[in-house]
N, CA, C and O atoms as a GROMACS GRO file, in nm:
protein
  236
    1UNK      N    1  11.304  10.043   8.509
    1UNK     CA    2  11.236   9.958   8.605
    1UNK      C    3  11.116  10.036   8.659
    1UNK      O    4  11.130  10.147   8.710
    2UNK      N    5  11.001   9.977   8.646
    2UNK     CA    6  10.880  10.043   8.697
    2UNK      C    7  10.871  10.025   8.848
    2UNK      O    8  10.943   9.945   8.907
    3UNK      N    9  10.782  10.100   8.909
    3UNK     CA   10  10.762  10.088   9.054
    3UNK      C   11  10.716   9.948   9.090
    3UNK      O   12  10.763   9.891   9.189
    4UNK      N   13  10.624   9.891   9.012
    4UNK     CA   14  10.576   9.756   9.042
    4UNK      C   15  10.688   9.654   9.030
    4UNK      O   16  10.696   9.560   9.110
    5UNK      N   17  10.773   9.671   8.930
    5UNK     CA   18  10.886   9.581   8.912
    5UNK      C   19  10.983   9.592   9.030
    5UNK      O   20  11.033   9.490   9.079
    6UNK      N   21  11.008   9.713   9.075
    6UNK     CA   22  11.097   9.733   9.190
    6UNK      C   23  11.040   9.670   9.315
    6UNK      O   24  11.112   9.606   9.392
    7UNK      N   25  10.910   9.686   9.337
    7UNK     CA   26  10.846   9.626   9.454
    7UNK      C   27  10.855   9.474   9.447
    7UNK      O   28  10.884   9.409   9.548
    8UNK      N   29  10.832   9.417   9.330
    8UNK     CA   30  10.842   9.272   9.314
    8UNK      C   31  10.983   9.224   9.344
    8UNK      O   32  11.001   9.120   9.408
    9UNK      N   33  11.082   9.299   9.297
    9UNK     CA   34  11.222   9.260   9.323
    9UNK      C   35  11.252   9.262   9.471
    9UNK      O   36  11.318   9.172   9.523
   10UNK      N   37  11.203   9.364   9.540
   10UNK     CA   38  11.227   9.373   9.685
   10UNK      C   39  11.166   9.253   9.755
   10UNK      O   40  11.232   9.188   9.836
   11UNK      N   41  11.042   9.223   9.724
   11UNK     CA   42  10.971   9.116   9.794
   11UNK      C   43  11.026   8.978   9.761
   11UNK      O   44  11.009   8.885   9.840
   12UNK      N   45  11.092   8.963   9.647
   12UNK     CA   46  11.146   8.833   9.607
   12UNK      C   47  11.286   8.805   9.660
   12UNK      O   48  11.332   8.691   9.652
   13UNK      N   49  11.355   8.905   9.713
   13UNK     CA   50  11.487   8.880   9.770
   13UNK      C   51  11.473   8.797   9.896
   13UNK      O   52  11.395   8.832   9.984
   14UNK      N   53  11.548   8.685   9.907
   14UNK     CA   54  11.540   8.603  10.029
   14UNK      C   55  11.578   8.682  10.154
   14UNK      O   56  11.522   8.658  10.261
   15UNK      N   57  11.670   8.775  10.142
   15UNK     CA   58  11.713   8.853  10.258
   15UNK      C   59  11.599   8.937  10.313
   15UNK      O   60  11.598   8.968  10.432
   16UNK      N   61  11.504   8.973  10.229
   16UNK     CA   62  11.393   9.056  10.274
   16UNK      C   63  11.312   8.986  10.381
   16UNK      O   64  11.263   9.050  10.474
   17UNK      N   65  11.299   8.855  10.370
   17UNK     CA   66  11.222   8.777  10.468
   17UNK      C   67  11.303   8.745  10.592
   17UNK      O   68  11.249   8.686  10.686
   18UNK      N   69  11.430   8.782  10.595
   18UNK     CA   70  11.516   8.747  10.708
   18UNK      C   71  11.568   8.870  10.781
   18UNK      O   72  11.682   8.870  10.829
   19UNK      N   73  11.487   8.973  10.789
   19UNK     CA   74  11.522   9.088  10.870
   19UNK      C   75  11.614   9.190  10.806
   19UNK      O   76  11.665   9.279  10.875
   20UNK      N   77  11.638   9.179  10.678
   20UNK     CA   78  11.729   9.273  10.612
   20UNK      C   79  11.653   9.361  10.514
   20UNK      O   80  11.702   9.391  10.405
   21UNK      N   81  11.533   9.402  10.553
   21UNK     CA   82  11.447   9.478  10.462
   21UNK      C   83  11.513   9.605  10.412
   21UNK      O   84  11.509   9.635  10.293
   22UNK      N   85  11.574   9.680  10.503
   22UNK     CA   86  11.634   9.808  10.464
   22UNK      C   87  11.747   9.789  10.363
   22UNK      O   88  11.758   9.865  10.267
   23UNK      N   89  11.829   9.687  10.384
   23UNK     CA   90  11.940   9.662  10.292
   23UNK      C   91  11.889   9.625  10.153
   23UNK      O   92  11.945   9.669  10.052
   24UNK      N   93  11.783   9.546  10.148
   24UNK     CA   94  11.728   9.505  10.019
   24UNK      C   95  11.667   9.625   9.947
   24UNK      O   96  11.686   9.642   9.827
   25UNK      N   97  11.593   9.706  10.021
   25UNK     CA   98  11.533   9.826   9.961
   25UNK      C   99  11.643   9.918   9.909
   25UNK      O  100  11.632   9.971   9.799
   26UNK      N  101  11.749   9.937   9.988
   26UNK     CA  102  11.861  10.019   9.944
   26UNK      C  103  11.922   9.965   9.815
   26UNK      O  104  11.953  10.041   9.723
   27UNK      N  105  11.940   9.833   9.809
   27UNK     CA  106  11.998   9.771   9.691
   27UNK      C  107  11.912   9.796   9.567
   27UNK      O  108  11.965   9.832   9.461
   28UNK      N  109  11.782   9.777   9.579
   28UNK     CA  110  11.694   9.798   9.464
   28UNK      C  111  11.692   9.945   9.423
   28UNK      O  112  11.688   9.976   9.304
   29UNK      N  113  11.694  10.035   9.521
   29UNK     CA  114  11.697  10.178   9.488
   29UNK      C  115  11.826  10.213   9.415
   29UNK      O  116  11.824  10.288   9.318
   30UNK      N  117  11.937  10.158   9.461
   30UNK     CA  118  12.066  10.183   9.394
   30UNK      C  119  12.062  10.128   9.252
   30UNK      O  120  12.110  10.194   9.160
   31UNK      N  121  12.006  10.008   9.234
   31UNK     CA  122  11.996   9.952   9.100
   31UNK      C  123  11.909  10.040   9.011
   31UNK      O  124  11.941  10.061   8.894
   32UNK      N  125  11.801  10.092   9.066
   32UNK     CA  126  11.712  10.179   8.989
   32UNK      C  127  11.785  10.307   8.946
   32UNK      O  128  11.775  10.351   8.832
   33UNK      N  129  11.860  10.366   9.042
   33UNK     CA  130  11.936  10.488   9.010
   33UNK      C  131  12.040  10.460   8.902
   33UNK      O  132  12.055  10.538   8.808
   34UNK      N  133  12.110  10.348   8.914
   34UNK     CA  134  12.211  10.314   8.815
   34UNK      C  135  12.148  10.294   8.677
   34UNK      O  136  12.206  10.334   8.576
   35UNK      N  137  12.030  10.233   8.672
   35UNK     CA  138  11.961  10.216   8.545
   35UNK      C  139  11.923  10.351   8.486
   35UNK      O  140  11.939  10.373   8.366
   36UNK      N  141  11.873  10.442   8.570
   36UNK     CA  142  11.836  10.576   8.522
   36UNK      C  143  11.959  10.649   8.468
   36UNK      O  144  11.951  10.715   8.364
   37UNK      N  145  12.071  10.638   8.538
   37UNK     CA  146  12.194  10.704   8.492
   37UNK      C  147  12.239  10.646   8.358
   37UNK      O  148  12.284  10.720   8.271
   38UNK      N  149  12.228  10.515   8.342
   38UNK     CA  150  12.267  10.451   8.217
   38UNK      C  151  12.178  10.500   8.103
   38UNK      O  152  12.228  10.531   7.994
   39UNK      N  153  12.048  10.506   8.126
   39UNK     CA  154  11.956  10.554   8.023
   39UNK      C  155  11.987  10.698   7.988
   39UNK      O  156  11.990  10.734   7.870
   40UNK      N  157  12.010  10.782   8.089
   40UNK     CA  158  12.043  10.922   8.064
   40UNK      C  159  12.173  10.935   7.986
   40UNK      O  160  12.184  11.018   7.895
   41UNK      N  161  12.272  10.853   8.021
   41UNK     CA  162  12.401  10.857   7.952
   41UNK      C  163  12.384  10.815   7.806
   41UNK      O  164  12.444  10.876   7.716
   42UNK      N  165  12.304  10.711   7.781
   42UNK     CA  166  12.280  10.667   7.643
   42UNK      C  167  12.205  10.775   7.565
   42UNK      O  168  12.235  10.798   7.448
   43UNK      N  169  12.110  10.841   7.630
   43UNK     CA  170  12.034  10.947   7.564
   43UNK      C  171  12.126  11.064   7.529
   43UNK      O  172  12.118  11.119   7.419
   44UNK      N  173  12.213  11.101   7.622
   44UNK     CA  174  12.308  11.210   7.596
   44UNK      C  175  12.404  11.173   7.484
   44UNK      O  176  12.437  11.257   7.400
   45UNK      N  177  12.450  11.048   7.482
   45UNK     CA  178  12.541  11.004   7.376
   45UNK      C  179  12.474  11.012   7.240
   45UNK      O  180  12.534  11.056   7.142
   46UNK      N  181  12.348  10.968   7.234
   46UNK     CA  182  12.274  10.973   7.108
   46UNK      C  183  12.253  11.118   7.064
   46UNK      O  184  12.265  11.149   6.946
   47UNK      N  185  12.222  11.204   7.159
   47UNK     CA  186  12.202  11.346   7.127
   47UNK      C  187  12.332  11.408   7.078
   47UNK      O  188  12.332  11.486   6.982
   48UNK      N  189  12.444  11.374   7.144
   48UNK     CA  190  12.574  11.427   7.102
   48UNK      C  191  12.606  11.380   6.960
   48UNK      O  192  12.651  11.459   6.877
   49UNK      N  193  12.582  11.252   6.932
   49UNK     CA  194  12.610  11.198   6.798
   49UNK      C  195  12.524  11.269   6.694
   49UNK      O  196  12.572  11.301   6.585
   50UNK      N  197  12.399  11.293   6.726
   50UNK     CA  198  12.308  11.362   6.635
   50UNK      C  199  12.354  11.506   6.612
   50UNK      O  200  12.358  11.554   6.499
   51UNK      N  201  12.388  11.575   6.721
   51UNK     CA  202  12.436  11.713   6.709
   51UNK      C  203  12.564  11.719   6.627
   51UNK      O  204  12.582  11.809   6.545
   52UNK      N  205  12.654  11.624   6.650
   52UNK     CA  206  12.782  11.621   6.578
   52UNK      C  207  12.757  11.598   6.429
   52UNK      O  208  12.821  11.661   6.345
   53UNK      N  209  12.664  11.507   6.396
   53UNK     CA  210  12.633  11.480   6.256
   53UNK      C  211  12.574  11.605   6.190
   53UNK      O  212  12.610  11.639   6.078
   54UNK      N  213  12.484  11.673   6.261
   54UNK     CA  214  12.425  11.796   6.206
   54UNK      C  215  12.532  11.904   6.187
   54UNK      O  216  12.530  11.976   6.086
   55UNK      N  217  12.624  11.915   6.281
   55UNK     CA  218  12.734  12.012   6.271
   55UNK      C  219  12.822  11.978   6.151
   55UNK      O  220  12.861  12.066   6.074
   56UNK      N  221  12.854  11.850   6.137
   56UNK     CA  222  12.941  11.805   6.029
   56UNK      C  223  12.877  11.831   5.893
   56UNK      O  224  12.946  11.871   5.799
   57UNK      N  225  12.747  11.809   5.882
   57UNK     CA  226  12.677  11.830   5.756
   57UNK      C  227  12.665  11.978   5.721
   57UNK      O  228  12.660  12.014   5.603
   58UNK      N  229  12.660  12.064   5.821
   58UNK     CA  230  12.643  12.207   5.796
   58UNK      C  231  12.774  12.275   5.758
   58UNK      O  232  12.773  12.388   5.709
   59UNK      N  233  12.886  12.208   5.782
   59UNK     CA  234  13.016  12.269   5.749
   59UNK      C  235  13.075  12.214   5.624
   59UNK      O  236  13.184  12.254   5.584
   0.00000   0.00000   0.00000
């Protein structure tokens, strides 16, 4: 999620217009963190699979 996408999501939440700005910002930040963790986990899994394949081929 890009910064512009995150800002758009914050501004489009109905709660944002009803005095719950902090809660909406927190929610979007949490979603962004979860997305980053998912991407990192997928990257690590791919790296592990690649390393395992290289190890398997070398033995």
